[in-house]
C-alpha positions as CSV (number, residue, x, y, z in Angstrom):
1,M,124.8,94.6,112.3
2,A,126.3,92.5,109.5
3,K,126.5,89.5,111.9
4,N,122.8,89.9,112.8
5,S,121.9,90.1,109.1
6,A,123.8,86.9,108.3
7,A,122.1,85.2,111.2
8,L,118.7,86.2,109.9
9,E,119.4,85.1,106.4
10,S,120.3,81.6,107.6
11,W,116.6,81.2,108.7
12,R,115.2,82.5,105.4
13,V,113.2,79.8,103.6
14,G,114.4,78.6,100.2
15,R,112.8,76.3,97.7
16,K,113.2,73.3,99.9
17,L,112.2,73.2,103.5
18,K,112.3,70.5,106.2
19,L,111.2,71.9,109.5
20,K,112.6,68.9,111.4
21,D,116.1,70.2,110.5
22,L,115.4,73.5,112.2
23,D,115.5,73.5,116.0
24,P,112.5,75.4,117.4
25,G,114.5,75.6,120.7
26,A,117.4,77.5,119.0
27,R,118.2,80.9,120.5
28,P,120.4,82.6,117.9
29,F,119.4,86.1,119.1
30,A,118.8,85.6,122.8
31,G,121.7,85.9,125.2
32,S,122.4,84.5,128.6
33,S,120.8,87.3,130.6
34,R,117.0,88.0,130.5
35,E,117.7,91.6,131.7
36,A,120.1,92.3,128.8
37,D,117.7,90.7,126.3
38,D,114.8,92.8,127.6
39,A,117.0,95.9,127.2
40,R,117.9,95.0,123.7
41,L,114.3,94.4,122.8
42,D,113.3,97.8,124.2
43,E,116.0,99.5,122.2
44,L,114.7,97.8,119.0
45,A,111.2,98.7,119.9
46,I,112.2,102.4,120.2
47,E,114.1,102.2,116.9
48,I,111.0,100.6,115.2
49,D,108.9,103.5,116.6
50,R,111.3,106.0,115.1
51,L,111.2,104.3,111.7
52,Q,107.4,103.8,111.9
53,D,107.0,107.6,112.5
54,L,108.9,108.3,109.3
55,L,106.9,105.7,107.5
56,Y,103.7,107.4,108.6
57,A,105.0,110.8,107.7
58,N,105.7,109.6,104.1
59,G,102.1,108.2,103.8
60,S,101.2,111.0,101.3
61,A,104.4,110.8,99.3
62,G,104.4,110.1,95.6
63,A,105.0,106.3,96.1
64,P,103.8,105.9,99.7
65,P,105.5,103.0,101.5
66,K,103.8,100.4,103.6
67,L,104.8,97.3,105.6
68,L,102.9,94.0,106.0
69,L,104.1,91.6,108.6
70,V,102.6,88.1,108.4
71,L,102.7,85.9,111.5
72,Q,101.8,82.3,111.0
73,G,102.3,79.3,113.3
74,M,100.8,76.5,115.3
75,D,98.5,77.4,118.2
76,T,100.3,79.0,121.2
77,S,103.4,79.9,119.0
78,G,103.1,83.5,120.1
79,K,101.5,85.6,117.4
80,D,99.7,87.9,119.9
81,G,102.8,88.1,122.1
82,T,105.0,89.0,119.2
83,A,102.8,91.9,118.1
84,R,102.6,93.3,121.7
85,S,106.4,93.1,122.2
86,V,107.8,94.2,118.9
87,F,105.5,97.2,118.5
88,S,105.2,98.1,122.2
89,R,106.7,101.6,121.7
90,C,104.8,102.4,118.5
91,S,101.9,104.9,118.1
92,P,98.6,103.1,117.4
93,L,98.0,105.6,114.6
94,G,100.4,103.9,112.3
95,V,100.3,100.2,113.4
96,R,97.2,97.9,113.0
97,V,96.7,94.2,113.7
98,A,94.3,92.2,111.5
99,A,93.3,88.8,112.9
100,F,91.9,86.0,110.8
101,K,89.5,83.3,112.0
102,A,87.3,80.9,110.1
103,P,85.6,82.8,107.2
104,T,82.1,84.1,107.7
105,E,79.3,83.2,105.4
106,V,79.8,86.5,103.6
107,E,83.5,85.9,103.2
108,R,83.0,82.4,101.9
109,A,80.7,83.9,99.2
110,H,83.8,85.6,97.7
111,D,87.1,84.4,96.6
112,F,89.5,83.5,99.4
113,L,91.6,86.6,99.1
114,W,88.7,89.0,99.2
115,R,88.7,89.5,103.0
116,V,92.5,89.8,103.0
117,H,92.8,92.5,100.4
118,A,90.4,94.6,102.4
119,V,92.7,94.9,105.4
120,V,96.2,95.2,103.8
121,P,98.3,98.3,104.8
122,R,97.2,101.7,103.8
123,S,99.8,104.4,102.8
124,G,102.3,104.9,105.6
125,E,100.9,102.1,107.7
126,I,102.3,98.9,109.3
127,V,99.8,96.0,109.4
128,V,100.4,92.8,111.3
129,F,98.5,89.8,110.2
130,N,97.7,87.4,113.1
131,R,97.2,84.4,110.9
132,S,96.6,85.3,107.3
133,H,95.5,84.3,103.8
134,Y,97.6,81.1,104.3
135,E,94.9,79.8,106.6
136,D,92.7,79.4,103.5
137,V,95.3,77.0,102.1
138,L,96.6,75.1,105.1
139,V,93.4,74.3,106.9
140,P,91.3,73.3,103.9
141,F,94.0,71.1,102.6
142,V,94.8,69.3,105.8
143,E,91.0,68.9,106.5
144,R,90.7,67.5,102.9
145,W,88.2,70.2,101.8
146,I,90.4,70.9,98.8
147,D,92.8,68.7,96.9
148,A,96.5,69.2,96.0
149,A,95.6,70.8,92.7
150,E,93.4,73.4,94.3
151,R,96.1,74.0,97.0
152,D,98.7,74.6,94.3
153,R,96.3,77.0,92.5
154,R,95.7,79.0,95.7
155,L,99.5,79.2,96.4
156,G,99.9,80.5,92.9
157,H,97.2,83.2,93.5
158,I,99.0,84.1,96.8
159,N,102.3,84.7,94.9
160,A,100.5,86.9,92.4
161,F,98.7,88.7,95.2
162,E,101.8,89.4,97.2
163,R,103.6,90.6,94.0
164,L,100.7,93.0,93.5
165,L,101.1,94.4,97.0
166,H,104.9,94.7,96.5
167,D,104.5,96.5,93.2
168,G,102.1,99.0,95.0
169,G,104.8,99.9,97.5
170,T,104.1,97.4,100.2
171,R,107.1,95.5,101.7
172,V,105.9,92.0,102.7
173,L,107.7,90.2,105.5
174,K,106.5,86.7,106.5
175,C,107.4,84.9,109.7
176,F,106.6,81.3,110.6
177,L,106.8,80.9,114.4
178,H,108.4,77.5,114.8
179,I,107.3,75.9,118.0
180,S,107.9,72.3,119.2
181,K,105.1,69.9,120.0
182,A,106.4,69.6,123.6
183,E,106.4,73.4,124.1
184,Q,102.9,73.6,122.7
185,K,101.7,71.0,125.2
186,E,103.1,73.1,128.1
187,R,101.5,76.3,126.8
188,L,98.1,74.7,126.2
189,Q,98.2,73.1,129.7
190,A,99.0,76.5,131.2
191,R,95.9,77.9,129.6
192,V,93.8,75.2,131.0
193,D,95.3,75.5,134.5
194,D,95.1,79.3,134.7
195,P,91.6,80.7,135.2
196,A,92.7,84.0,133.7
197,K,93.9,82.3,130.5
198,R,91.1,79.7,130.0
199,W,89.3,82.0,127.5
200,K,92.3,81.4,125.2
201,F,91.7,77.6,125.1
202,N,89.5,76.0,122.6
203,L,88.8,72.3,122.4
204,G,89.4,72.6,118.7
205,D,93.0,73.2,119.4
206,L,93.3,69.6,120.5
207,A,91.9,68.4,117.2
208,T,94.4,70.5,115.3
209,R,97.2,69.2,117.6
210,A,96.3,65.6,116.7
211,K,97.1,66.4,113.1
212,W,100.5,67.9,113.9
213,K,102.5,66.0,111.2
214,Q,99.9,66.9,108.5
215,Y,100.1,70.6,109.4
216,V,103.9,70.5,109.5
217,A,103.9,68.9,106.0
218,A,101.4,71.5,104.8
219,Y,103.5,74.4,106.1
220,E,106.6,73.0,104.4
221,T,104.9,73.0,101.1
222,A,103.3,76.4,101.4
223,L,106.3,78.2,102.8
224,A,108.7,76.8,100.2
225,A,106.3,77.6,97.3
226,T,105.7,81.2,98.4
227,S,109.1,82.4,99.8
228,T,110.0,84.9,97.1
229,A,112.5,87.8,96.7
230,H,109.7,90.3,97.2
231,A,107.8,88.4,100.0
232,P,110.3,86.1,101.9
233,W,109.4,83.7,104.6
234,Y,111.6,83.4,107.7
235,V,111.4,80.5,110.2
236,I,111.5,81.9,113.7
237,P,112.6,79.5,116.5
238,A,109.7,80.2,118.9
239,D,110.1,77.9,122.0
240,S,112.0,80.9,123.5
241,K,109.6,83.8,123.6
242,T,112.6,86.1,124.1
243,N,114.4,84.8,121.0
244,R,111.2,85.0,119.0
245,N,110.6,88.6,119.8
246,L,114.2,89.7,119.3
247,M,114.5,88.0,116.0
248,I,111.3,89.5,114.6
249,A,112.0,92.9,115.9
250,R,115.4,92.8,114.2
251,L,113.8,91.7,110.9
252,V,111.2,94.5,111.1
253,A,113.9,97.1,111.9
254,E,116.1,96.0,109.0
255,V,113.2,96.1,106.5
256,L,112.2,99.6,107.6
257,K,115.8,100.8,107.5
258,G,116.0,99.3,104.0
259,M,113.2,101.6,102.8
260,K,115.7,104.6,103.4
261,L,113.0,106.7,104.8
262,K,113.6,110.5,105.3
263,A,111.4,113.1,106.9
264,P,109.4,114.8,104.1
265,K,110.2,118.4,103.2
266,P,107.7,120.9,104.5
267,D,105.5,122.8,102.0
268,F,106.3,126.1,103.8
269,D,109.4,128.1,104.6
270,P,110.3,127.3,108.3
271,A,112.4,130.4,108.5
272,A,109.4,132.5,107.7
273,V,107.2,131.1,110.4
274,K,107.1,133.0,113.7
275,I,105.1,131.6,116.5
276,V,103.7,134.3,118.8
């Protein structure tokens, strides 16, 4: 366990970040056997289910705990696949996925965090953000809809927002799914080639891919500016789907264990209850 924790911390984002120095093809958590890795992932999924059950049970406690998992990354980096794999054993009662696309007209009429605050975790709940509030910094800056000063203001607002969530009992865990440009090419081509996957392909993905370097630079700035003690970022090597899922599952399990959750005491005397 200690070895796993140390390995995770080595991928935690500090105040300086150069993604080119971190290998997206690294497999720090994947082994040599796919069967063994699948078994380990299933064990972690079962453990997460057990811990999620305790989290849900404590939803009405005096300081109800919650967990927000933020998944960010380039197109095809595996945000959907991560959510399916890591929470495959969990009850849908306590886990919810919120996906963010381009803001609607109503959402644009409010501040950029308005739509995000509406879907953060409720008491006792785990929420997975498939993309997130960071989209409203990264995309507008790369597309030059906002300047550096506005970008920095928004990053400051995000830090304050995530601090607010933390102070209200929400543990915030943020994962950047680090995929290589070569691996993305293969996954995009697979979507085009497979009739069952073509619905996932958008021509706009190619326009974003053409600005790969700009998006990498924007991510480096955003992640370094917002990786805090109460809302840390982790870079997840994502060329290997197996490594990606194992690494994030381990992170989620450790965060839940760190909450030191216990089954709440009943408001009745079990010894006095007789079921007939």
